[in-house]
C-alpha positions, 0 to 999 in steps of 0.5 A: 471490518476486512478492505478484501476478502474471498467469499463463496468463490468471488472477491469481496471488496470495500468500494474506496471511491465511494467512502467515507459517504458510502460503505459499499461492498463490491462482489468480483467474479471475473478478472476484466471486474477486477482490473478495472477495480484495481485501475479506478482504486476501488482497492488500493494500497500496496498490501491490498493490492498483494492480496488483490492480485493473489486472488486474481490468479485463484478467480481466473484458476476457479474460472477456468475450464482448461483441462490439462495443467499446461492449458491452465498455467498459460492462462494464469500466466495471461492473467497475471500479465493483466493483473500486474499491467494495471498499476505498475508502481506498486511492486506488492501487486507483481509480488502478489501473482507472482506467489500465486503463480509459482504456487501453481507452477509446484502443482500437480495436475490443474485440480491440484493447481486451482486449490494450491493457487486459492490457498496461497491467495489466502494464507497472504490475506491473512498473513497481512494482518499479522505483518501489519501488527508487527510493523505497528509494534516495532513502529510504535517504540519510535514514537514519543509519549506525547508525539503529534505524528504527520501521515501523508496519503492511506496506509491503513487497514483500507490499504491492507489486509485490515490493520495498516502500516503507517496507520499501524503505527499509529494505532499500535501507539495509541493502543499502547495509551501513548497520548497521540494527536495525528495531523492528516494531510488530504492527499491532493488530488485524489484526498485519500487523507480525506476520505479515508484515513481521517475516516479510518482514524474516526472509526478508531477513536484516534485524535487527529485533525485533516489539514490541506497537503501545503500546511505540512511546512507551518505545522513543521515550523511552529515546533507541531510535528514530532515525527512523520509517518508514512507507507511505500508502494516500492523501496529499492536495495539502496532505501529509496521509497515510492509513496503516494504523490508528495511524500517526497516534499514531506520528506525535504520538509522534515529534514530542514526541520530535524524531524524523524522521516519513518517508512513503514512497509512490509519486506514485500514492498522491497524490490531487490531488483532495484538499486535506483529509486529513479528506475521505479515506474511512476503511474500517470493518472489522467488529467481529469482527476487533477481537473476535478474532483468527482463530477464537480470541475474545479479547472477551466475547460481544456485545461492541461494537467500532469498526474504522476500518482507517486514520487520518490524519496531518496534514502539520505532523507529516511530515518528508518524503515519499519518492516515486520521484521523489525527497524530498518535503520541506515546503511539501507543498503547493508541492512536490507541486503542482511535482511534478505539474506536471512530470508531466503535463508529461513526459505 
């Protein structure tokens, strides 16, 4: 299953809002529809958003009637602003947009631009699964033989091009024959763990139990959690990591109970322009997501609510960051910088 694909000039996504009750695929052939799909979480997850960002630029290019490369580039830059503005925390979204724009700027005439942008988007999608499998392989080496793993939100195939980051680590460990069991946080307020991660693990035949978010401490206290592994939407150069709200609390709990806490994410999630997690913009979503679920009201009418979509885990609480390039351990600033330098030399 692919969470996002390019077919016949359109972006095809599985509508994550409908899962697990229905498997509905959306055919997106306009920029406004893509932006709405991103904002309403029909497509979500940092790596998947990177693919969506690049494909959005490709879609804008294919739809354009601009006669010159200058006109087309101007249109693509406007499209880039719209796409990147839909969700400010996930760096992969703006990264994918930038990769596609850079390809356009390197091309010649308008026709070549369109081809270059689409080719870049397709390459990003193709490379994503390879990267996730590499992340899974590196991360599986950290998983004990009979591990009880806790994960939060959804960092699986739905959040990527098809394999997963944190769930990719779980998948790889399971495929290696390790006798693992998974605790799946439900992940309030939108239940991405209950709706999406549980669905993915069930489909894969991986043993798991669903728990409410406030049960994690109970199971840690009783020695029933061996490691915690989550994804990330943005990581600073110092190793601070923004992920779905509730992740920071898990890291504090894991630290207290001396449980390894791992972040699994592609290298493109690292924002080397930021060295302090408190500078990461945190998306604030509608209060209705907290006061209701789907169409069911769960709080009194007129109830006010706060709804930050992400929190930031300081690097001091993170045992290691698992990327497709390997497992990065503290000191993160020095070791991430070394990887960045190696990447720059390759390019």
